[in-house]
C-alpha positions as CSV (number, residue, x, y, z in Angstrom):
1,X,86.8,100.0,83.2
2,X,87.9,96.7,84.6
3,X,91.3,95.4,85.4
4,X,91.7,91.6,85.2
5,X,93.5,90.3,88.2
6,X,93.2,86.6,87.7
7,X,96.1,84.3,88.7
8,X,98.0,81.8,86.5
9,X,97.5,78.1,86.8
10,X,99.5,76.9,89.9
11,X,100.3,73.7,88.1
12,X,102.0,75.6,85.3
13,X,103.9,77.8,87.8
14,X,105.1,74.7,89.6
15,X,107.2,73.5,86.6
16,X,110.6,74.9,87.0
17,X,112.3,76.4,83.9
18,X,115.9,77.7,83.5
19,X,116.3,81.3,84.4
20,X,119.5,83.3,83.6
21,X,121.0,85.5,86.3
22,X,120.3,88.6,84.2
23,X,116.6,87.8,84.0
24,X,116.5,86.9,87.7
25,X,117.9,90.3,88.5
26,X,115.6,92.3,86.1
27,X,112.4,90.3,86.5
28,X,112.5,89.3,90.2
29,X,109.3,87.4,91.0
30,X,108.2,87.4,87.4
31,X,111.3,85.6,86.2
32,X,109.8,82.1,86.1
33,X,106.7,83.2,84.2
34,X,108.8,85.2,81.7
35,X,111.1,82.3,81.2
36,X,108.2,80.0,80.2
37,X,107.3,82.4,77.5
38,X,110.8,83.4,76.4
39,X,113.1,80.5,77.2
40,X,116.7,81.0,78.2
41,X,118.7,82.9,77.3
42,X,115.6,85.2,76.9
43,X,117.1,87.4,74.2
44,X,113.8,88.3,72.5
45,X,112.3,89.4,75.8
46,X,115.4,91.4,76.9
47,X,115.5,93.2,73.5
48,X,112.0,94.5,74.0
49,X,111.6,98.2,75.0
50,X,111.1,98.7,78.7
51,X,107.4,99.5,78.4
52,X,106.7,96.3,76.6
53,X,108.7,94.3,79.2
54,X,106.6,95.8,82.0
55,X,103.4,95.0,80.0
56,X,104.5,91.5,79.4
57,X,105.2,90.9,83.1
58,X,101.6,92.1,83.9
59,X,100.0,89.9,81.2
60,X,102.2,86.9,82.1
61,X,100.7,86.9,85.5
62,X,97.1,86.5,84.2
63,X,95.5,83.1,83.5
64,X,93.4,84.6,80.7
65,X,96.4,85.2,78.5
66,X,98.2,82.2,76.9
67,X,102.0,82.4,76.6
68,X,101.8,82.7,72.8
69,X,99.3,85.5,73.2
70,X,101.5,87.4,75.7
71,X,104.5,86.9,73.4
72,X,102.7,88.3,70.3
73,X,101.2,91.2,72.2
74,X,104.6,92.2,73.7
75,X,106.5,91.9,70.4
76,X,104.1,92.8,67.6
77,X,100.9,94.5,68.9
78,X,100.3,98.2,68.7
79,X,100.7,100.2,71.9
80,X,96.9,100.8,72.0
81,X,96.2,97.1,71.8
82,X,98.6,96.2,74.6
83,X,97.0,98.9,76.8
84,X,93.6,97.5,76.0
85,X,94.7,94.1,77.0
86,X,96.1,95.4,80.3
87,X,92.8,97.0,81.1
88,X,90.5,94.3,79.6
89,X,88.9,96.9,77.5
90,X,89.2,100.5,76.6
91,X,92.3,102.0,78.2
92,X,93.2,105.6,79.0
93,X,95.7,107.2,76.6
94,X,99.3,107.4,77.6
95,X,99.7,104.2,79.5
96,X,102.6,102.8,77.4
97,X,104.4,106.1,77.8
98,X,104.0,105.8,81.5
99,X,105.3,102.2,81.5
100,X,108.4,103.4,79.6
101,X,109.3,105.7,82.5
102,X,109.2,102.9,85.1
103,X,112.9,101.8,84.8
104,X,114.5,98.6,83.6
105,X,113.7,96.4,86.7
106,X,110.2,94.9,86.7
107,X,107.9,95.8,89.5
108,X,106.0,93.5,91.9
109,X,102.5,92.4,90.9
110,X,100.8,94.5,93.6
111,X,102.8,97.6,92.4
112,X,101.6,97.0,88.8
113,X,98.0,96.7,90.1
114,X,98.3,100.0,92.0
115,X,99.6,101.7,88.9
116,X,96.7,100.5,86.7
117,X,94.2,101.6,89.3
118,X,95.7,105.0,89.6
119,X,96.0,105.5,85.9
120,X,92.3,104.8,85.6
121,X,91.6,107.9,87.7
122,X,91.7,111.3,85.9
123,X,93.4,113.3,88.5
124,X,96.0,110.6,89.3
125,X,96.6,110.0,85.6
126,X,97.4,113.7,85.1
127,X,100.0,113.5,87.9
128,X,101.6,110.4,86.4
129,X,101.8,111.8,83.0
130,X,103.8,114.8,84.3
131,X,106.3,112.7,86.3
132,X,109.6,112.3,84.5
133,X,110.3,109.0,86.1
134,X,108.0,106.6,87.9
135,X,108.9,104.7,91.0
136,X,106.7,102.3,93.0
137,X,107.3,104.2,96.3
138,X,105.9,107.5,95.0
139,X,102.9,105.8,93.5
140,X,102.3,103.9,96.8
141,X,102.2,107.3,98.6
142,X,99.8,108.7,96.1
143,X,97.6,105.6,96.4
144,X,97.6,106.0,100.2
145,X,95.6,109.2,99.8
146,X,91.8,109.0,99.2
147,X,91.1,109.5,95.5
148,X,89.7,113.0,95.8
149,X,92.9,114.2,97.5
150,X,95.3,112.9,94.9
151,X,95.9,116.5,93.8
152,X,99.2,118.3,92.9
153,X,98.5,121.0,95.5
154,X,98.1,118.4,98.2
155,X,101.0,116.1,97.3
156,X,103.4,119.0,97.0
157,X,103.0,119.7,100.7
158,X,103.2,116.1,101.8
159,X,106.2,115.0,99.9
160,X,107.5,111.5,101.0
161,X,106.2,111.8,104.6
162,X,104.1,108.7,104.9
163,X,102.9,109.5,108.4
164,X,101.6,112.9,107.3
165,X,99.8,111.2,104.4
166,X,98.2,108.8,106.8
167,X,97.1,111.7,109.1
168,X,95.6,113.6,106.2
169,X,93.8,110.5,105.0
170,X,92.4,109.9,108.5
171,X,91.3,113.6,108.7
172,X,89.5,113.2,105.4
173,X,87.6,110.2,106.6
174,X,86.7,111.9,109.8
175,X,85.6,115.1,108.0
176,X,83.1,113.1,105.9
177,X,81.8,111.5,109.1
178,X,81.3,114.9,110.7
179,X,80.1,117.0,107.7
180,X,78.6,114.3,105.5
181,X,79.7,112.7,102.2
182,X,78.2,115.5,100.2
183,X,80.8,117.9,101.6
184,X,83.6,115.8,100.1
185,X,84.2,117.7,96.8
186,X,84.3,121.1,98.6
187,X,86.7,119.8,101.2
188,X,89.0,118.4,98.5
189,X,89.0,121.7,96.6
190,X,90.0,123.6,99.8
191,X,92.8,121.2,100.5
192,X,94.0,121.5,96.9
193,X,94.3,125.3,97.4
194,X,96.5,125.1,100.4
195,X,99.6,127.4,100.1
196,X,101.7,125.6,102.7
197,X,102.1,122.4,104.6
198,X,101.0,124.0,107.8
199,X,98.0,125.6,106.1
200,X,97.0,122.2,104.7
201,X,96.9,120.6,108.1
202,X,95.1,123.6,109.7
203,X,92.4,123.2,107.1
204,X,92.2,119.5,107.9
205,X,91.9,120.2,111.6
206,X,89.1,122.7,111.0
207,X,87.2,120.2,108.9
208,X,87.0,117.7,111.7
209,X,85.6,120.1,114.3
210,X,82.1,119.6,115.5
211,X,79.4,121.6,113.7
212,X,77.2,122.0,116.8
213,X,77.9,122.3,120.5
214,X,76.1,120.6,123.3
215,X,74.6,117.8,121.2
216,X,74.8,114.5,123.1
217,X,73.5,111.5,121.2
218,X,71.7,108.8,123.3
219,X,73.6,105.6,123.9
220,X,73.1,103.1,121.1
221,X,70.6,100.3,121.6
222,X,72.6,97.1,121.2
223,X,70.8,93.7,120.9
224,X,71.2,90.8,123.2
225,X,73.6,89.5,124.5
226,X,74.6,93.1,125.3
227,X,73.2,94.4,128.6
228,X,73.5,98.2,129.2
229,X,74.9,99.5,132.5
230,X,72.8,102.6,133.2
231,X,72.8,102.9,137.0
232,X,75.6,103.6,139.5
233,X,74.8,100.4,141.6
234,X,75.0,98.3,138.4
235,X,78.3,100.0,137.5
236,X,79.7,99.2,140.9
237,X,78.7,95.6,140.7
238,X,80.1,95.3,137.1
239,X,83.4,96.9,138.2
240,X,83.6,94.5,141.1
241,X,82.7,91.4,139.1
242,X,85.2,92.3,136.3
243,X,87.8,93.6,138.7
244,X,88.5,96.7,136.6
245,X,88.4,100.6,136.9
246,X,84.9,101.3,135.5
247,X,84.0,103.3,138.5
248,X,86.6,105.9,137.5
249,X,84.3,106.9,134.6
250,X,81.2,108.0,136.6
251,X,81.3,111.6,135.4
252,X,81.7,110.6,131.7
253,X,78.8,108.1,132.0
254,X,76.6,110.7,133.7
255,X,77.3,113.3,131.0
256,X,76.5,110.9,128.2
257,X,80.0,110.9,126.7
258,X,80.5,107.2,127.6
259,X,78.3,104.1,127.7
260,X,79.1,100.7,129.2
261,X,77.6,97.3,128.4
262,X,78.2,93.7,129.6
263,X,78.3,91.3,126.7
264,X,77.2,87.8,127.7
265,X,77.9,85.8,124.6
266,X,79.0,82.2,124.6
267,X,82.6,83.1,125.1
268,X,81.8,85.9,127.5
269,X,81.3,87.8,129.6
270,X,83.1,91.0,128.5
271,X,82.9,94.6,129.6
272,X,82.4,96.8,126.6
273,X,82.9,100.6,126.6
274,X,81.9,103.1,124.0
275,X,83.0,106.8,123.8
276,X,81.2,109.7,122.1
277,X,83.1,112.3,120.3
278,X,82.5,114.7,117.3
279,X,82.5,111.6,115.1
280,X,79.7,109.9,117.0
281,X,80.0,106.7,119.1
282,X,83.3,104.7,119.0
283,X,84.2,101.3,120.4
284,X,86.8,102.2,123.0
285,X,87.4,99.0,124.9
286,X,86.3,95.4,125.2
287,X,87.9,93.2,127.9
288,X,87.3,90.1,129.9
289,X,87.6,89.9,133.7
290,X,90.8,91.3,135.2
291,X,91.3,93.4,132.0
292,X,92.4,90.3,130.1
293,X,92.2,90.6,126.3
294,X,89.4,88.8,124.6
295,X,90.1,85.9,122.2
296,X,89.5,86.6,118.5
297,X,86.1,85.0,118.2
298,X,84.3,86.9,120.9
299,X,86.0,90.2,119.9
300,X,85.0,89.8,116.3
301,X,81.4,89.1,117.3
302,X,81.3,92.2,119.4
303,X,82.9,94.3,116.7
304,X,80.4,93.0,114.1
305,X,77.5,93.9,116.4
306,X,78.6,97.4,117.2
307,X,79.4,98.2,113.6
308,X,75.9,97.0,112.6
309,X,74.6,99.5,115.1
310,X,76.5,102.4,113.4
311,X,79.3,102.5,115.9
312,X,82.8,103.1,114.5
313,X,86.1,101.5,115.4
314,X,89.6,103.0,115.2
315,X,91.4,106.0,116.7
316,X,89.7,108.6,118.8
317,X,88.9,112.2,117.5
318,X,91.1,113.6,120.3
319,X,94.3,111.9,119.2
320,X,93.8,112.8,115.5
321,X,92.9,116.4,116.4
322,X,96.1,116.9,118.5
323,X,98.3,115.5,115.7
324,X,96.8,117.7,113.1
325,X,97.2,120.7,115.4
326,X,100.9,119.9,115.9
327,X,101.4,119.6,112.2
328,X,99.6,122.9,111.6
329,X,101.9,124.6,114.1
330,X,104.9,123.0,112.3
331,X,106.0,121.5,115.6
332,X,107.0,117.9,116.2
333,X,103.8,115.9,115.9
334,X,102.5,113.5,118.5
335,X,103.8,110.0,118.0
336,X,101.6,108.4,115.3
337,X,99.6,105.3,116.2
338,X,101.6,102.1,115.9
339,X,101.8,100.7,112.4
340,X,98.7,98.6,112.0
341,X,99.8,95.0,111.7
342,X,96.4,93.2,111.9
343,X,92.7,93.7,112.3
344,X,93.0,93.8,116.1
345,X,95.4,96.7,116.2
346,X,93.3,98.6,113.6
347,X,90.4,98.6,116.1
348,X,92.2,101.2,118.3
349,X,91.0,99.7,121.5
350,X,92.4,100.9,124.8
351,X,92.0,104.7,124.3
352,X,89.2,104.9,126.8
353,X,90.0,108.3,128.3
354,X,89.6,110.3,125.1
């Protein structure tokens, strides 16, 4: 079931048309596109039921729908035909009733796209159908959860707590890494049966625990220009050359929980550290001499190479486990990781001790 997401011709958008203050208030960023289809004072558009105005806003933002076609669909087409146009084919039942509960003010384009994606999922659609009023914030929180966790029993315990939602989503991803993708349906069912918020997060914490003890995976074999550091004398020389604290990690290197490499690419060199936890090997740090941050190009090259070798990036197991434990104890959770603003922050570099 596809959802057309094409954009309108920029030349058409560039032509300014009169927009009344009322339309500007109700339509926001859609006002110009709406005004080209229903010129000022826009009475025919404003007289439409709310559901059809929302549908018109979605269709007006697509290049594959001419203005006359949008106008006819919004004013004269049956609800089922409008829904089919929104989905580019067969649409799930109840979409127009959902649009009718979205208020008088039009939503942003990305919020409409989120609604259509959620409404295409059976579990999420069931939730939406039972909501008396729809708002973009609530749907954004539902969308932030992995699709198998968009369950009433899960959402009831999370409420509007976006950080808790992020923690549960992170736990889900980690649980699949630890237990395998095949365990996903059973994990989702258990989460859906949680009888309390604390119980939900205790379940999540249990799901990310290691299945076997004592298993240490060998350090990954990384291709040139990565050079492994596997002896104490090599480690000492590397720490001296880079003027960093790598010698503080002798015990972790000896136990197999950590691996160090020197990357000698064109923009190098760089010291690269991996950590092993229940989720496998993780890129923990990558720095130039004197612990200076790498420029984007060499860092992206390093990240691409380690990912190709099956090494993950992002937050450590230890930090996630402690946050889940605090939530399960209903105490104040550890501070969440900083809001991820860009790809570099999402790598979770710097957590080299855990």
